PDB file of N, CA, C and O in Angstrom:
ATOM      1  N   MET A   1       7.308  -1.062  -4.085  1.00  0.00           N
ATOM      2  CA  MET A   1       7.084  -0.149  -2.974  1.00  0.00           C
ATOM      3  C   MET A   1       6.227  -0.878  -1.937  1.00  0.00           C
ATOM      4  O   MET A   1       5.259  -1.553  -2.287  1.00  0.00           O
ATOM      5  N   ILE A   2       6.580  -0.740  -0.691  1.00  0.00           N
ATOM      6  CA  ILE A   2       5.817  -1.299   0.422  1.00  0.00           C
ATOM      7  C   ILE A   2       5.234  -0.144   1.213  1.00  0.00           C
ATOM      8  O   ILE A   2       5.959   0.735   1.679  1.00  0.00           O
ATOM      9  N   SER A   3       3.912  -0.153   1.360  1.00  0.00           N
ATOM     10  CA  SER A   3       3.210   0.893   2.113  1.00  0.00           C
ATOM     11  C   SER A   3       2.345   0.245   3.175  1.00  0.00           C
ATOM     12  O   SER A   3       1.737  -0.798   2.935  1.00  0.00           O
ATOM     13  N   PHE A   4       2.287   0.854   4.341  1.00  0.00           N
ATOM     14  CA  PHE A   4       1.404   0.350   5.381  1.00  0.00           C
ATOM     15  C   PHE A   4       1.131   1.437   6.410  1.00  0.00           C
ATOM     16  O   PHE A   4       1.809   2.463   6.465  1.00  0.00           O
ATOM     17  N   THR A   5       0.118   1.173   7.219  1.00  0.00           N
ATOM     18  CA  THR A   5      -0.210   2.074   8.323  1.00  0.00           C
ATOM     19  C   THR A   5      -0.122   1.302   9.630  1.00  0.00           C
ATOM     20  O   THR A   5      -0.334   0.091   9.680  1.00  0.00           O
ATOM     21  N   VAL A   6       0.195   2.035  10.674  1.00  0.00           N
ATOM     22  CA  VAL A   6       0.220   1.477  12.020  1.00  0.00           C
ATOM     23  C   VAL A   6      -0.627   2.400  12.893  1.00  0.00           C
ATOM     24  O   VAL A   6      -0.387   3.606  12.951  1.00  0.00           O
ATOM     25  N   ARG A   7      -1.612   1.825  13.566  1.00  0.00           N
ATOM     26  CA  ARG A   7      -2.468   2.583  14.492  1.00  0.00           C
ATOM     27  C   ARG A   7      -2.148   2.093  15.902  1.00  0.00           C
ATOM     28  O   ARG A   7      -2.249   0.903  16.198  1.00  0.00           O
ATOM     29  N   LEU A   8      -1.763   3.027  16.759  1.00  0.00           N
ATOM     30  CA  LEU A   8      -1.364   2.708  18.129  1.00  0.00           C
ATOM     31  C   LEU A   8      -2.196   3.507  19.119  1.00  0.00           C
ATOM     32  O   LEU A   8      -2.488   4.680  18.883  1.00  0.00           O
ATOM     33  N   LYS A   9      -2.575   2.889  20.208  1.00  0.00           N
ATOM     34  CA  LYS A   9      -3.336   3.561  21.260  1.00  0.00           C
ATOM     35  C   LYS A   9      -2.458   3.609  22.505  1.00  0.00           C
ATOM     36  O   LYS A   9      -1.834   2.617  22.879  1.00  0.00           O
ATOM     37  N   PHE A  10      -2.420   4.790  23.146  1.00  0.00           N
ATOM     38  CA  PHE A  10      -1.597   5.003  24.335  1.00  0.00           C
ATOM     39  C   PHE A  10      -2.430   5.600  25.464  1.00  0.00           C
ATOM     40  O   PHE A  10      -3.530   6.106  25.240  1.00  0.00           O
ATOM     41  N   ALA A  11      -1.898   5.534  26.660  1.00  0.00           N
ATOM     42  CA  ALA A  11      -2.549   6.143  27.820  1.00  0.00           C
ATOM     43  C   ALA A  11      -2.343   7.656  27.763  1.00  0.00           C
ATOM     44  O   ALA A  11      -1.313   8.122  27.276  1.00  0.00           O
ATOM     45  N   PRO A  12      -3.316   8.428  28.256  1.00  0.00           N
ATOM     46  CA  PRO A  12      -3.185   9.894  28.244  1.00  0.00           C
ATOM     47  C   PRO A  12      -1.910  10.400  28.929  1.00  0.00           C
ATOM     48  O   PRO A  12      -1.320  11.386  28.487  1.00  0.00           O
ATOM     49  N   GLU A  13      -1.492   9.742  29.984  1.00  0.00           N
ATOM     50  CA  GLU A  13      -0.303  10.208  30.711  1.00  0.00           C
ATOM     51  C   GLU A  13       0.992   9.998  29.920  1.00  0.00           C
ATOM     52  O   GLU A  13       2.028  10.555  30.283  1.00  0.00           O
ATOM     53  N   ASP A  14       0.950   9.217  28.861  1.00  0.00           N
ATOM     54  CA  ASP A  14       2.135   8.982  28.032  1.00  0.00           C
ATOM     55  C   ASP A  14       2.186   9.884  26.801  1.00  0.00           C
ATOM     56  O   ASP A  14       3.120   9.788  26.005  1.00  0.00           O
ATOM     57  N   ARG A  15       1.211  10.742  26.639  1.00  0.00           N
ATOM     58  CA  ARG A  15       1.056  11.547  25.424  1.00  0.00           C
ATOM     59  C   ARG A  15       2.323  12.329  25.069  1.00  0.00           C
ATOM     60  O   ARG A  15       2.769  12.271  23.923  1.00  0.00           O
ATOM     61  N   ASP A  16       2.910  13.051  26.009  1.00  0.00           N
ATOM     62  CA  ASP A  16       4.097  13.867  25.720  1.00  0.00           C
ATOM     63  C   ASP A  16       5.307  13.012  25.362  1.00  0.00           C
ATOM     64  O   ASP A  16       6.042  13.327  24.426  1.00  0.00           O
ATOM     65  N   ASP A  17       5.512  11.928  26.110  1.00  0.00           N
ATOM     66  CA  ASP A  17       6.643  11.040  25.839  1.00  0.00           C
ATOM     67  C   ASP A  17       6.491  10.372  24.473  1.00  0.00           C
ATOM     68  O   ASP A  17       7.466  10.240  23.732  1.00  0.00           O
ATOM     69  N   VAL A  18       5.287   9.956  24.145  1.00  0.00           N
ATOM     70  CA  VAL A  18       5.028   9.331  22.846  1.00  0.00           C
ATOM     71  C   VAL A  18       5.287  10.328  21.715  1.00  0.00           C
ATOM     72  O   VAL A  18       5.912   9.977  20.714  1.00  0.00           O
ATOM     73  N   ALA A  19       4.822  11.547  21.861  1.00  0.00           N
ATOM     74  CA  ALA A  19       5.027  12.566  20.825  1.00  0.00           C
ATOM     75  C   ALA A  19       6.513  12.826  20.587  1.00  0.00           C
ATOM     76  O   ALA A  19       6.949  12.924  19.440  1.00  0.00           O
ATOM     77  N   GLU A  20       7.282  12.938  21.650  1.00  0.00           N
ATOM     78  CA  GLU A  20       8.721  13.176  21.514  1.00  0.00           C
ATOM     79  C   GLU A  20       9.414  11.956  20.900  1.00  0.00           C
ATOM     80  O   GLU A  20      10.290  12.106  20.049  1.00  0.00           O
ATOM     81  N   THR A  21       9.033  10.775  21.319  1.00  0.00           N
ATOM     82  CA  THR A  21       9.618   9.553  20.764  1.00  0.00           C
ATOM     83  C   THR A  21       9.319   9.449  19.272  1.00  0.00           C
ATOM     84  O   THR A  21      10.195   9.089  18.486  1.00  0.00           O
ATOM     85  N   LEU A  22       8.094   9.761  18.883  1.00  0.00           N
ATOM     86  CA  LEU A  22       7.733   9.721  17.466  1.00  0.00           C
ATOM     87  C   LEU A  22       8.492  10.772  16.665  1.00  0.00           C
ATOM     88  O   LEU A  22       8.866  10.521  15.520  1.00  0.00           O
ATOM     89  N   ARG A  23       8.719  11.924  17.237  1.00  0.00           N
ATOM     90  CA  ARG A  23       9.497  12.963  16.555  1.00  0.00           C
ATOM     91  C   ARG A  23      10.910  12.446  16.261  1.00  0.00           C
ATOM     92  O   ARG A  23      11.416  12.595  15.149  1.00  0.00           O
ATOM     93  N   LEU A  24      11.536  11.837  17.270  1.00  0.00           N
ATOM     94  CA  LEU A  24      12.885  11.304  17.105  1.00  0.00           C
ATOM     95  C   LEU A  24      12.922  10.137  16.114  1.00  0.00           C
ATOM     96  O   LEU A  24      13.820  10.053  15.277  1.00  0.00           O
ATOM     97  N   LEU A  25      11.948   9.248  16.218  1.00  0.00           N
ATOM     98  CA  LEU A  25      11.883   8.092  15.331  1.00  0.00           C
ATOM     99  C   LEU A  25      11.641   8.528  13.885  1.00  0.00           C
ATOM    100  O   LEU A  25      12.283   8.019  12.966  1.00  0.00           O
ATOM    101  N   ALA A  26      10.732   9.452  13.686  1.00  0.00           N
ATOM    102  CA  ALA A  26      10.436   9.926  12.326  1.00  0.00           C
ATOM    103  C   ALA A  26      11.651  10.609  11.707  1.00  0.00           C
ATOM    104  O   ALA A  26      11.976  10.370  10.544  1.00  0.00           O
ATOM    105  N   THR A  27      12.313  11.447  12.475  1.00  0.00           N
ATOM    106  CA  THR A  27      13.495  12.151  11.970  1.00  0.00           C
ATOM    107  C   THR A  27      14.572  11.163  11.527  1.00  0.00           C
ATOM    108  O   THR A  27      15.149  11.309  10.449  1.00  0.00           O
ATOM    109  N   ALA A  28      14.839  10.163  12.356  1.00  0.00           N
ATOM    110  CA  ALA A  28      15.870   9.174  12.015  1.00  0.00           C
ATOM    111  C   ALA A  28      15.422   8.286  10.858  1.00  0.00           C
ATOM    112  O   ALA A  28      16.220   7.987   9.970  1.00  0.00           O
ATOM    113  N   SER A  29      14.169   7.862  10.855  1.00  0.00           N
ATOM    114  CA  SER A  29      13.664   6.968   9.802  1.00  0.00           C
ATOM    115  C   SER A  29      13.711   7.637   8.438  1.00  0.00           C
ATOM    116  O   SER A  29      14.026   6.987   7.441  1.00  0.00           O
ATOM    117  N   ARG A  30      13.406   8.909   8.382  1.00  0.00           N
ATOM    118  CA  ARG A  30      13.404   9.638   7.107  1.00  0.00           C
ATOM    119  C   ARG A  30      14.797   9.764   6.498  1.00  0.00           C
ATOM    120  O   ARG A  30      14.933  10.081   5.317  1.00  0.00           O
ATOM    121  N   GLN A  31      15.830   9.517   7.299  1.00  0.00           N
ATOM    122  CA  GLN A  31      17.205   9.574   6.803  1.00  0.00           C
ATOM    123  C   GLN A  31      17.645   8.256   6.178  1.00  0.00           C
ATOM    124  O   GLN A  31      18.686   8.199   5.524  1.00  0.00           O
ATOM    125  N   GLU A  32      16.864   7.196   6.372  1.00  0.00           N
ATOM    126  CA  GLU A  32      17.220   5.897   5.804  1.00  0.00           C
ATOM    127  C   GLU A  32      17.119   5.969   4.273  1.00  0.00           C
ATOM    128  O   GLU A  32      16.158   6.533   3.750  1.00  0.00           O
ATOM    129  N   PRO A  33      18.090   5.410   3.557  1.00  0.00           N
ATOM    130  CA  PRO A  33      18.063   5.500   2.097  1.00  0.00           C
ATOM    131  C   PRO A  33      16.820   4.860   1.467  1.00  0.00           C
ATOM    132  O   PRO A  33      16.373   5.319   0.416  1.00  0.00           O
ATOM    133  N   GLY A  34      16.254   3.823   2.074  1.00  0.00           N
ATOM    134  CA  GLY A  34      15.107   3.140   1.499  1.00  0.00           C
ATOM    135  C   GLY A  34      13.759   3.625   1.985  1.00  0.00           C
ATOM    136  O   GLY A  34      12.723   3.113   1.558  1.00  0.00           O
ATOM    137  N   CYS A  35      13.759   4.611   2.878  1.00  0.00           N
ATOM    138  CA  CYS A  35      12.500   5.150   3.395  1.00  0.00           C
ATOM    139  C   CYS A  35      11.973   6.214   2.435  1.00  0.00           C
ATOM    140  O   CYS A  35      12.644   7.209   2.161  1.00  0.00           O
ATOM    141  N   VAL A  36      10.773   5.989   1.935  1.00  0.00           N
ATOM    142  CA  VAL A  36      10.138   6.944   1.033  1.00  0.00           C
ATOM    143  C   VAL A  36       9.314   7.950   1.835  1.00  0.00           C
ATOM    144  O   VAL A  36       9.308   9.143   1.533  1.00  0.00           O
ATOM    145  N   SER A  37       8.616   7.452   2.864  1.00  0.00           N
ATOM    146  CA  SER A  37       7.747   8.311   3.656  1.00  0.00           C
ATOM    147  C   SER A  37       7.554   7.711   5.048  1.00  0.00           C
ATOM    148  O   SER A  37       7.361   6.505   5.198  1.00  0.00           O
ATOM    149  N   TYR A  38       7.608   8.569   6.055  1.00  0.00           N
ATOM    150  CA  TYR A  38       7.337   8.147   7.439  1.00  0.00           C
ATOM    151  C   TYR A  38       6.650   9.324   8.122  1.00  0.00           C
ATOM    152  O   TYR A  38       7.298  10.299   8.501  1.00  0.00           O
ATOM    153  N   ILE A  39       5.330   9.222   8.275  1.00  0.00           N
ATOM    154  CA  ILE A  39       4.562  10.356   8.776  1.00  0.00           C
ATOM    155  C   ILE A  39       3.665   9.922   9.935  1.00  0.00           C
ATOM    156  O   ILE A  39       2.653   9.257   9.711  1.00  0.00           O
ATOM    157  N   PRO A  40       4.018  10.286  11.167  1.00  0.00           N
ATOM    158  CA  PRO A  40       3.135   9.991  12.304  1.00  0.00           C
ATOM    159  C   PRO A  40       2.082  11.091  12.464  1.00  0.00           C
ATOM    160  O   PRO A  40       2.357  12.268  12.236  1.00  0.00           O
ATOM    161  N   HIS A  41       0.883  10.690  12.856  1.00  0.00           N
ATOM    162  CA  HIS A  41      -0.234  11.606  13.063  1.00  0.00           C
ATOM    163  C   HIS A  41      -0.921  11.290  14.391  1.00  0.00           C
ATOM    164  O   HIS A  41      -0.869  10.157  14.870  1.00  0.00           O
ATOM    165  N   HIS A  42      -1.555  12.285  14.975  1.00  0.00           N
ATOM    166  CA  HIS A  42      -2.547  12.038  16.018  1.00  0.00           C
ATOM    167  C   HIS A  42      -3.889  11.992  15.308  1.00  0.00           C
ATOM    168  O   HIS A  42      -4.105  12.725  14.344  1.00  0.00           O
ATOM    169  N   VAL A  43      -4.790  11.141  15.773  1.00  0.00           N
ATOM    170  CA  VAL A  43      -6.126  11.083  15.192  1.00  0.00           C
ATOM    171  C   VAL A  43      -6.930  12.257  15.748  1.00  0.00           C
ATOM    172  O   VAL A  43      -7.019  12.435  16.962  1.00  0.00           O
ATOM    173  N   GLU A  44      -7.503  13.043  14.869  1.00  0.00           N
ATOM    174  CA  GLU A  44      -8.290  14.201  15.297  1.00  0.00           C
ATOM    175  C   GLU A  44      -9.416  13.749  16.222  1.00  0.00           C
ATOM    176  O   GLU A  44     -10.162  12.824  15.903  1.00  0.00           O
ATOM    177  N   GLY A  45      -9.526  14.407  17.358  1.00  0.00           N
ATOM    178  CA  GLY A  45     -10.553  14.074  18.336  1.00  0.00           C
ATOM    179  C   GLY A  45     -10.160  12.936  19.268  1.00  0.00           C
ATOM    180  O   GLY A  45     -10.899  12.621  20.201  1.00  0.00           O
ATOM    181  N   ASP A  46      -9.007  12.316  19.030  1.00  0.00           N
ATOM    182  CA  ASP A  46      -8.525  11.212  19.871  1.00  0.00           C
ATOM    183  C   ASP A  46      -7.008  11.325  19.993  1.00  0.00           C
ATOM    184  O   ASP A  46      -6.279  10.590  19.326  1.00  0.00           O
ATOM    185  N   PRO A  47      -6.522  12.238  20.837  1.00  0.00           N
ATOM    186  CA  PRO A  47      -5.086  12.503  20.910  1.00  0.00           C
ATOM    187  C   PRO A  47      -4.248  11.348  21.466  1.00  0.00           C
ATOM    188  O   PRO A  47      -3.019  11.409  21.445  1.00  0.00           O
ATOM    189  N   ASP A  48      -4.904  10.306  21.958  1.00  0.00           N
ATOM    190  CA  ASP A  48      -4.163   9.160  22.476  1.00  0.00           C
ATOM    191  C   ASP A  48      -4.011   8.048  21.438  1.00  0.00           C
ATOM    192  O   ASP A  48      -3.436   6.996  21.719  1.00  0.00           O
ATOM    193  N   THR A  49      -4.530   8.292  20.245  1.00  0.00           N
ATOM    194  CA  THR A  49      -4.357   7.345  19.146  1.00  0.00           C
ATOM    195  C   THR A  49      -3.426   7.961  18.112  1.00  0.00           C
ATOM    196  O   THR A  49      -3.631   9.088  17.661  1.00  0.00           O
ATOM    197  N   VAL A  50      -2.408   7.206  17.748  1.00  0.00           N
ATOM    198  CA  VAL A  50      -1.413   7.623  16.774  1.00  0.00           C
ATOM    199  C   VAL A  50      -1.593   6.777  15.521  1.00  0.00           C
ATOM    200  O   VAL A  50      -1.822   5.570  15.602  1.00  0.00           O
ATOM    201  N   PHE A  51      -1.489   7.414  14.372  1.00  0.00           N
ATOM    202  CA  PHE A  51      -1.600   6.760  13.080  1.00  0.00           C
ATOM    203  C   PHE A  51      -0.320   7.088  12.318  1.00  0.00           C
ATOM    204  O   PHE A  51      -0.016   8.259  12.088  1.00  0.00           O
ATOM    205  N   ILE A  52       0.429   6.063  11.928  1.00  0.00           N
ATOM    206  CA  ILE A  52       1.693   6.271  11.214  1.00  0.00           C
ATOM    207  C   ILE A  52       1.551   5.717   9.800  1.00  0.00           C
ATOM    208  O   ILE A  52       1.164   4.563   9.613  1.00  0.00           O
ATOM    209  N   TYR A  53       1.867   6.545   8.810  1.00  0.00           N
ATOM    210  CA  TYR A  53       1.888   6.131   7.412  1.00  0.00           C
ATOM    211  C   TYR A  53       3.345   5.949   7.013  1.00  0.00           C
ATOM    212  O   TYR A  53       4.150   6.872   7.136  1.00  0.00           O
ATOM    213  N   GLU A  54       3.683   4.734   6.526  1.00  0.00           N
ATOM    214  CA  GLU A  54       5.062   4.432   6.166  1.00  0.00           C
ATOM    215  C   GLU A  54       5.136   3.859   4.755  1.00  0.00           C
ATOM    216  O   GLU A  54       4.263   3.102   4.331  1.00  0.00           O
ATOM    217  N   GLN A  55       6.194   4.232   4.036  1.00  0.00           N
ATOM    218  CA  GLN A  55       6.485   3.668   2.717  1.00  0.00           C
ATOM    219  C   GLN A  55       7.984   3.393   2.631  1.00  0.00           C
ATOM    220  O   GLN A  55       8.813   4.196   3.059  1.00  0.00           O
ATOM    221  N   TYR A  56       8.302   2.223   2.059  1.00  0.00           N
ATOM    222  CA  TYR A  56       9.695   1.834   1.857  1.00  0.00           C
ATOM    223  C   TYR A  56       9.884   1.381   0.421  1.00  0.00           C
ATOM    224  O   TYR A  56       8.963   0.852  -0.202  1.00  0.00           O
ATOM    225  N   ARG A  57      11.062   1.589  -0.089  1.00  0.00           N
ATOM    226  CA  ARG A  57      11.385   1.287  -1.481  1.00  0.00           C
ATOM    227  C   ARG A  57      11.114  -0.184  -1.812  1.00  0.00           C
ATOM    228  O   ARG A  57      10.580  -0.496  -2.876  1.00  0.00           O
ATOM    229  N   ASP A  58      11.489  -1.093  -0.887  1.00  0.00           N
ATOM    230  CA  ASP A  58      11.311  -2.529  -1.116  1.00  0.00           C
ATOM    231  C   ASP A  58      11.437  -3.270   0.207  1.00  0.00           C
ATOM    232  O   ASP A  58      11.600  -2.652   1.259  1.00  0.00           O
ATOM    233  N   ALA A  59      11.362  -4.585   0.151  1.00  0.00           N
ATOM    234  CA  ALA A  59      11.418  -5.406   1.370  1.00  0.00           C
ATOM    235  C   ALA A  59      12.757  -5.248   2.093  1.00  0.00           C
ATOM    236  O   ALA A  59      12.800  -5.266   3.323  1.00  0.00           O
ATOM    237  N   ASN A  60      13.838  -5.094   1.346  1.00  0.00           N
ATOM    238  CA  ASN A  60      15.149  -4.910   1.983  1.00  0.00           C
ATOM    239  C   ASN A  60      15.196  -3.608   2.778  1.00  0.00           C
ATOM    240  O   ASN A  60      15.782  -3.553   3.859  1.00  0.00           O
ATOM    241  N   ALA A  61      14.578  -2.565   2.237  1.00  0.00           N
ATOM    242  CA  ALA A  61      14.548  -1.278   2.941  1.00  0.00           C
ATOM    243  C   ALA A  61      13.726  -1.382   4.224  1.00  0.00           C
ATOM    244  O   ALA A  61      14.094  -0.803   5.246  1.00  0.00           O
ATOM    245  N   LEU A  62      12.615  -2.119   4.173  1.00  0.00           N
ATOM    246  CA  LEU A  62      11.805  -2.316   5.380  1.00  0.00           C
ATOM    247  C   LEU A  62      12.565  -3.129   6.420  1.00  0.00           C
ATOM    248  O   LEU A  62      12.517  -2.822   7.611  1.00  0.00           O
ATOM    249  N   THR A  63      13.255  -4.149   5.978  1.00  0.00           N
ATOM    250  CA  THR A  63      14.073  -4.949   6.896  1.00  0.00           C
ATOM    251  C   THR A  63      15.157  -4.087   7.532  1.00  0.00           C
ATOM    252  O   THR A  63      15.393  -4.175   8.737  1.00  0.00           O
ATOM    253  N   ALA A  64      15.810  -3.264   6.737  1.00  0.00           N
ATOM    254  CA  ALA A  64      16.854  -2.372   7.266  1.00  0.00           C
ATOM    255  C   ALA A  64      16.253  -1.421   8.309  1.00  0.00           C
ATOM    256  O   ALA A  64      16.878  -1.149   9.335  1.00  0.00           O
ATOM    257  N   HIS A  65      15.053  -0.923   8.048  1.00  0.00           N
ATOM    258  CA  HIS A  65      14.389  -0.042   9.008  1.00  0.00           C
ATOM    259  C   HIS A  65      14.175  -0.775  10.333  1.00  0.00           C
ATOM    260  O   HIS A  65      14.508  -0.251  11.396  1.00  0.00           O
ATOM    261  N   ARG A  66      13.630  -1.960  10.268  1.00  0.00           N
ATOM    262  CA  ARG A  66      13.314  -2.723  11.488  1.00  0.00           C
ATOM    263  C   ARG A  66      14.555  -3.197  12.229  1.00  0.00           C
ATOM    264  O   ARG A  66      14.487  -3.512  13.417  1.00  0.00           O
ATOM    265  N   GLU A  67      15.678  -3.249  11.541  1.00  0.00           N
ATOM    266  CA  GLU A  67      16.933  -3.646  12.184  1.00  0.00           C
ATOM    267  C   GLU A  67      17.774  -2.449  12.630  1.00  0.00           C
ATOM    268  O   GLU A  67      18.828  -2.625  13.241  1.00  0.00           O
ATOM    269  N   SER A  68      17.317  -1.247  12.328  1.00  0.00           N
ATOM    270  CA  SER A  68      18.095  -0.048  12.664  1.00  0.00           C
ATOM    271  C   SER A  68      18.125   0.203  14.171  1.00  0.00           C
ATOM    272  O   SER A  68      17.232  -0.214  14.908  1.00  0.00           O
ATOM    273  N   GLU A  69      19.160   0.885  14.597  1.00  0.00           N
ATOM    274  CA  GLU A  69      19.312   1.218  16.014  1.00  0.00           C
ATOM    275  C   GLU A  69      18.181   2.121  16.486  1.00  0.00           C
ATOM    276  O   GLU A  69      17.668   1.936  17.589  1.00  0.00           O
ATOM    277  N   HIS A  70      17.784   3.092  15.675  1.00  0.00           N
ATOM    278  CA  HIS A  70      16.719   4.004  16.108  1.00  0.00           C
ATOM    279  C   HIS A  70      15.369   3.289  16.218  1.00  0.00           C
ATOM    280  O   HIS A  70      14.574   3.623  17.095  1.00  0.00           O
ATOM    281  N   PHE A  71      15.096   2.314  15.346  1.00  0.00           N
ATOM    282  CA  PHE A  71      13.850   1.553  15.464  1.00  0.00           C
ATOM    283  C   PHE A  71      13.850   0.760  16.776  1.00  0.00           C
ATOM    284  O   PHE A  71      12.862   0.763  17.510  1.00  0.00           O
ATOM    285  N   LYS A  72      14.950   0.091  17.057  1.00  0.00           N
ATOM    286  CA  LYS A  72      15.046  -0.695  18.296  1.00  0.00           C
ATOM    287  C   LYS A  72      14.936   0.209  19.520  1.00  0.00           C
ATOM    288  O   LYS A  72      14.279  -0.144  20.500  1.00  0.00           O
ATOM    289  N   ARG A  73      15.566   1.352  19.464  1.00  0.00           N
ATOM    290  CA  ARG A  73      15.569   2.259  20.615  1.00  0.00           C
ATOM    291  C   ARG A  73      14.193   2.892  20.848  1.00  0.00           C
ATOM    292  O   ARG A  73      13.691   2.884  21.972  1.00  0.00           O
ATOM    293  N   TYR A  74      13.586   3.437  19.795  1.00  0.00           N
ATOM    294  CA  TYR A  74      12.351   4.205  19.968  1.00  0.00           C
ATOM    295  C   TYR A  74      11.081   3.364  19.807  1.00  0.00           C
ATOM    296  O   TYR A  74      10.155   3.484  20.608  1.00  0.00           O
ATOM    297  N   SER A  75      11.034   2.530  18.795  1.00  0.00           N
ATOM    298  CA  SER A  75       9.810   1.752  18.568  1.00  0.00           C
ATOM    299  C   SER A  75       9.712   0.584  19.548  1.00  0.00           C
ATOM    300  O   SER A  75       8.715   0.436  20.255  1.00  0.00           O
ATOM    301  N   VAL A  76      10.751  -0.236  19.580  1.00  0.00           N
ATOM    302  CA  VAL A  76      10.737  -1.398  20.465  1.00  0.00           C
ATOM    303  C   VAL A  76      10.927  -0.973  21.922  1.00  0.00           C
ATOM    304  O   VAL A  76      10.222  -1.451  22.811  1.00  0.00           O
ATOM    305  N   GLY A  77      11.877  -0.079  22.159  1.00  0.00           N
ATOM    306  CA  GLY A  77      12.232   0.293  23.523  1.00  0.00           C
ATOM    307  C   GLY A  77      11.264   1.216  24.228  1.00  0.00           C
ATOM    308  O   GLY A  77      11.193   1.208  25.457  1.00  0.00           O
ATOM    309  N   VAL A  78      10.512   2.017  23.478  1.00  0.00           N
ATOM    310  CA  VAL A  78       9.588   2.972  24.113  1.00  0.00           C
ATOM    311  C   VAL A  78       8.142   2.717  23.686  1.00  0.00           C
ATOM    312  O   VAL A  78       7.296   2.389  24.519  1.00  0.00           O
ATOM    313  N   LEU A  79       7.860   2.867  22.400  1.00  0.00           N
ATOM    314  CA  LEU A  79       6.471   2.799  21.943  1.00  0.00           C
ATOM    315  C   LEU A  79       5.824   1.445  22.233  1.00  0.00           C
ATOM    316  O   LEU A  79       4.695   1.391  22.719  1.00  0.00           O
ATOM    317  N   SER A  80       6.526   0.362  21.941  1.00  0.00           N
ATOM    318  CA  SER A  80       5.966  -0.967  22.186  1.00  0.00           C
ATOM    319  C   SER A  80       5.705  -1.218  23.663  1.00  0.00           C
ATOM    320  O   SER A  80       4.794  -1.963  24.024  1.00  0.00           O
ATOM    321  N   GLN A  81       6.501  -0.596  24.505  1.00  0.00           N
ATOM    322  CA  GLN A  81       6.335  -0.774  25.952  1.00  0.00           C
ATOM    323  C   GLN A  81       5.124  -0.010  26.488  1.00  0.00           C
ATOM    324  O   GLN A  81       4.524  -0.410  27.486  1.00  0.00           O
ATOM    325  N   LYS A  82       4.770   1.082  25.825  1.00  0.00           N
ATOM    326  CA  LYS A  82       3.701   1.948  26.313  1.00  0.00           C
ATOM    327  C   LYS A  82       2.351   1.723  25.613  1.00  0.00           C
ATOM    328  O   LYS A  82       1.310   2.120  26.137  1.00  0.00           O
ATOM    329  N   MET A  83       2.368   1.092  24.438  1.00  0.00           N
ATOM    330  CA  MET A  83       1.120   0.988  23.674  1.00  0.00           C
ATOM    331  C   MET A  83       0.132   0.042  24.355  1.00  0.00           C
ATOM    332  O   MET A  83       0.500  -0.952  24.981  1.00  0.00           O
ATOM    333  N   ARG A  84      -1.142   0.406  24.198  1.00  0.00           N
ATOM    334  CA  ARG A  84      -2.235  -0.414  24.725  1.00  0.00           C
ATOM    335  C   ARG A  84      -2.874  -1.260  23.630  1.00  0.00           C
ATOM    336  O   ARG A  84      -3.389  -2.348  23.887  1.00  0.00           O
ATOM    337  N   GLU A  85      -2.833  -0.742  22.409  1.00  0.00           N
ATOM    338  CA  GLU A  85      -3.374  -1.459  21.242  1.00  0.00           C
ATOM    339  C   GLU A  85      -2.496  -1.168  20.042  1.00  0.00           C
ATOM    340  O   GLU A  85      -1.841  -0.128  19.971  1.00  0.00           O
ATOM    341  N   ARG A  86      -2.489  -2.112  19.085  1.00  0.00           N
ATOM    342  CA  ARG A  86      -1.712  -1.933  17.853  1.00  0.00           C
ATOM    343  C   ARG A  86      -2.429  -2.624  16.711  1.00  0.00           C
ATOM    344  O   ARG A  86      -2.901  -3.752  16.853  1.00  0.00           O
ATOM    345  N   ASN A  87      -2.508  -1.946  15.582  1.00  0.00           N
ATOM    346  CA  ASN A  87      -3.106  -2.518  14.381  1.00  0.00           C
ATOM    347  C   ASN A  87      -2.274  -2.067  13.174  1.00  0.00           C
ATOM    348  O   ASN A  87      -2.006  -0.878  13.001  1.00  0.00           O
ATOM    349  N   VAL A  88      -1.874  -3.034  12.346  1.00  0.00           N
ATOM    350  CA  VAL A  88      -1.089  -2.738  11.148  1.00  0.00           C
ATOM    351  C   VAL A  88      -1.915  -3.151   9.934  1.00  0.00           C
ATOM    352  O   VAL A  88      -2.508  -4.229   9.906  1.00  0.00           O
ATOM    353  N   GLU A  89      -1.944  -2.269   8.926  1.00  0.00           N
ATOM    354  CA  GLU A  89      -2.617  -2.580   7.669  1.00  0.00           C
ATOM    355  C   GLU A  89      -1.632  -2.365   6.520  1.00  0.00           C
ATOM    356  O   GLU A  89      -1.095  -1.269   6.360  1.00  0.00           O
ATOM    357  N   THR A  90      -1.395  -3.397   5.729  1.00  0.00           N
ATOM    358  CA  THR A  90      -0.554  -3.291   4.553  1.00  0.00           C
ATOM    359  C   THR A  90      -1.416  -2.788   3.401  1.00  0.00           C
ATOM    360  O   THR A  90      -2.541  -3.251   3.211  1.00  0.00           O
ATOM    361  N   LEU A  91      -0.890  -1.852   2.645  1.00  0.00           N
ATOM    362  CA  LEU A  91      -1.629  -1.223   1.561  1.00  0.00           C
ATOM    363  C   LEU A  91      -1.113  -1.713   0.205  1.00  0.00           C
ATOM    364  O   LEU A  91       0.082  -1.952   0.032  1.00  0.00           O
ATOM    365  N   VAL A  92      -2.027  -1.857  -0.741  1.00  0.00           N
ATOM    366  CA  VAL A  92      -1.677  -2.241  -2.108  1.00  0.00           C
ATOM    367  C   VAL A  92      -2.140  -1.096  -3.019  1.00  0.00           C
ATOM    368  O   VAL A  92      -3.327  -0.773  -3.062  1.00  0.00           O
ATOM    369  N   ALA A  93      -1.204  -0.493  -3.738  1.00  0.00           N
ATOM    370  CA  ALA A  93      -1.528   0.635  -4.611  1.00  0.00           C
ATOM    371  C   ALA A  93      -2.446   0.197  -5.745  1.00  0.00           C
ATOM    372  O   ALA A  93      -2.263  -0.871  -6.329  1.00  0.00           O
ATOM    373  N   LEU A  94      -3.427   1.028  -6.047  1.00  0.00           N
ATOM    374  CA  LEU A  94      -4.351   0.738  -7.132  1.00  0.00           C
ATOM    375  C   LEU A  94      -3.814   1.188  -8.480  1.00  0.00           C
ATOM    376  O   LEU A  94      -4.197   0.647  -9.517  1.00  0.00           O
ATOM    377  N   VAL A  95      -2.940   2.163  -8.467  1.00  0.00           N
ATOM    378  CA  VAL A  95      -2.410   2.695  -9.710  1.00  0.00           C
ATOM    379  C   VAL A  95      -0.906   2.706  -9.653  1.00  0.00           C
ATOM    380  O   VAL A  95      -0.255   3.122 -10.612  1.00  0.00           O
TER     381      VAL A  95
END
């Protein structure tokens, strides 16, 4: 299992567009056979920071996600263009 988080910072004027893009991306990503979990959040008290928790069955599933049309359209085509900061943390399960 591959788990990681992505923290993204956006401008206040992009808030609505980012929320809609994340809704579309999450809906499509959750339909992927190798996607275990894809949950975008706003950080409480900081609505311009998004925190995404993602889990994939294995490396092939993550590769398929990153090569999918919806990832290219929403993540690369919209979110990457609007983000001001990005931080990714890979998680290792303790149990």
